[in-house]
N, C-alpha and C positions, 0 to 999 in steps of 0.2 A: 475854190468851188469844189474841186475833186475831193479835198480833205473833208469838207462838210458832207458830201455825198457818201463817203466811206463811213463817217460817223453815223449818218442816218441809216445805212445798211446794217451796221453793227447793232444799233438800238432796235431796229425792226426785227432782226433775227432773234435777239434776246427776248423781245416781247412775244414773238410767235412761239418760242420755246416755252416761255412761262405760261402762255395762253393754252398751249396744247397739254401741258402737265396738269392744268387745273380742270379743263373741260373735257378732256379725252382720256380714256384708259391708258395707263402708263406702259403696259406690257402687251406684246403680241403673244397670245397663247400658243401660236404655232411653234414657238421655240421650246415650249414645255411639254406639249402633247402632240404626238405624231398622229395625223389623221389616218383612219382605217388600219391602225395598228392593233394587233392582238396582244393582250397583256398577260403577264405571268401572275400567278396567284399571290406572290409576295407584294403586290401592290396594296394589299390590305394591311394597314398598320395594326399591330397587336392591341394598342390602346385607343387610338383615335379613328380607326376604321379607314374608309376610303376618302381621302381628303384632296385629291388632285383636282377636283372640280370646284373647290370652294372659292378660288380667286375669280371664278366666272359668275358667281352668284349675285344677281342684281339686288336681292334683298339684304345682302351683307356688304354693300358698297363695293362691288366688284371692281378690280383694278386691271383686269385682263380681258382680251377679246379672242374668241376662237375663230380662226381663219381657215378657209379652204380655197385653194387656187386663187389666192389674193383677195378673197372676199369674206366678209364676216358671215358666219353661219346663221341661217334663219330656218325656222320650222323645227321639226323633230330630228333628233340625231341619236344614233345608238353606237355603243362601243362594246367589244366582246373580249372574253378571255381566250387564250389559245385553245382551250378545250371546246370553244364554240358557245359556252354559256354566256348569257347576257350579263354585262358588267354595269352598263349605264344607259338610261334612256331619258333624254331631256328635251325641253322645248326652248329653243334659242331665239332671242330677239336681238338683232345686230351683234351677234357673237357672244351674247351673255345669257345666262340661264334664268328663266322665270320659274319653271317647275322642273323637277327631275327626281328620278329614283335610281339608286345604286343597289347592286346585288353582290352577295358573297359568291364564291366559287361553287357552293353547294346549291345555289338557286334561291336561298332565302334573301329577303330584302335587307339591305344594310342601312339605308336612310330614304326618307320620303320628304322632299322639300316642296313647299307651296308658297308662292308669292301671292298673297290675298289681294292686295291693292298696292298703291304707291307708297304706303306707309307700314302696312302690317304683313308679316310673314310668319311661317311656323315650320318646324321640322320635327320629325319623329325618327329616332335612331334605334337600331335593333342589334341584339347579340346574334351571333351566327346560328344559335339554336332557335331563333325566332322570337324570343322574349324581348319585350321593350327595354331599351337601354336608357334612353333620354327622350324627353319631350320639351321643346323650347319654343316660346312665342316671342317674336321680335317686334319692336316698334322703332321705325327709322334706323334699323340696323343694330339696335341695342336690345339685349334680352330683358324682357320685363317679367317673364315667368320661366323658370328652369326647374325641371324635375328629373332626377336621376334614379335608376333602379338597379338593385343587385341582379345578378343573373338568375337568382332563384325567384324573381318576380316581386320581391319586397322593395318598398321605397327606401332609397339611400339618402336622398337630399331633396329639399324643397326650398325654393327661393322665389319670392314675388316682390316686385318693386311697384311703387306708385308710378304714374305715367311720366313724371319728370325724371325718372331713372336715377334719382339722387339717393333716396333712402328706401328702406324696405317696408313692405307691409308686414312681412314675416319671413323668417329664415329658420329651417329646421334640418337637423341631421338625425339619422336613424341607424340603429344596429342592424346587422344582417338578419336578425330574428324578426325585424319589423317593429321592435320596441323603440320609442323615441329616445334619442341620446341628448339632444339639446334643442332649445327653442328660443328665438328672439322674436317677440311679437309687439307690434305697435299698439299702444293703449290710448294714445292721444295724438292724433295727427297734427293738430294745431301747435301743440307744445313739443312735439317730437319726442314723446316719452315712450319707453319700451320696458316690457318685462323680460327677464332672462331666467331660464331654468335649465339646469343640467341634471341628468338622471343616471343612475346605475342601470345595469343590464336588466334588473328585475322591475324597473319602473319607479323605484323609490328615489326621493330627492337627493341630489348630491350638492348642488349649489343653487341658491335662489337669490335674485337681486333685481335691480332696476338700472336702466341705462337711458342716455339721452343722445340724440344726434346733433352734432355740431355743424351748422351750415357753413361756417367759416373754414373748417378743416376737413369737411366731408368725411367725418369719422364719428364713431360712437365712443362715449366715455361713461364710466360707472358713476352712479349717484346713490345717495341714501345708504341703507344698511344691506349688507350682503351676508347671508347665512350659509355656513358650510356644515354638511352632515357626513357621518361615517356610514358604512354599508348597512349598519343595523338601524339607522334612522335617528341616531343620537346627534344632537348639535355639538359640533367641535369648535367652532369659531364664529365670531361676528366681526365684520369690518364695516366701518362707516366711512363713506366717501363724500368728498366735496370737489366738484369740477375735475373728477377723474383721479383725485389723489386721496390716499388713505389718511384720515385725520384721527382715527381711533380704532384700536384692535382689542378684542376681548376673547380670550381662549377659555374653553370649558374643560 
């Protein structure tokens, strides 16, 4: 009888551990963030900005909970730099962030995150000079629209997905001058066909072709004829593709 009870205890403990990992956040944010601590300016990453609150973000499938005195934080909470400048202001629900704003040491906003409802959320990120850095819209924690900007204000990158988050509506890259560099655009949603164009810095064609999205491999492959141009606009090469493989090449 004792042996069966011990086995039952082991199974019960294992079940509870599994249950807690699935249904409750895995980390106590108390271990990562000291409450009422003043922060140094080096908390701002040169590339990614202020990221220490991302694991608390409900809209991005948060895996941590912010605790104070043994309880999950609720309502508004602020954090500061050692200078006294505001670093973070967020609204917490059961220790996780619904909306929040972060700030650079100079007082300019670093990011503004909003959880619109249980499915949609969006964030705007900024350079320290105040210019917009990125704008991202999420659906169920996955980005469906992502726009990046150069610090001069020109668009750097544009990416938009259909709601299934599997394949693009369009994807574009830009030179820092604002001139488009490349574009992948859906031309037939049902057949998953795309046009692809690549450009020189003056806007003239560099490569023109077509692609198709493969639902089995979750990737794009080249189809049809691809035409290559030199910087003067002269055609230099034609390639013919079938199922992503070159079957014919013609050079000019």
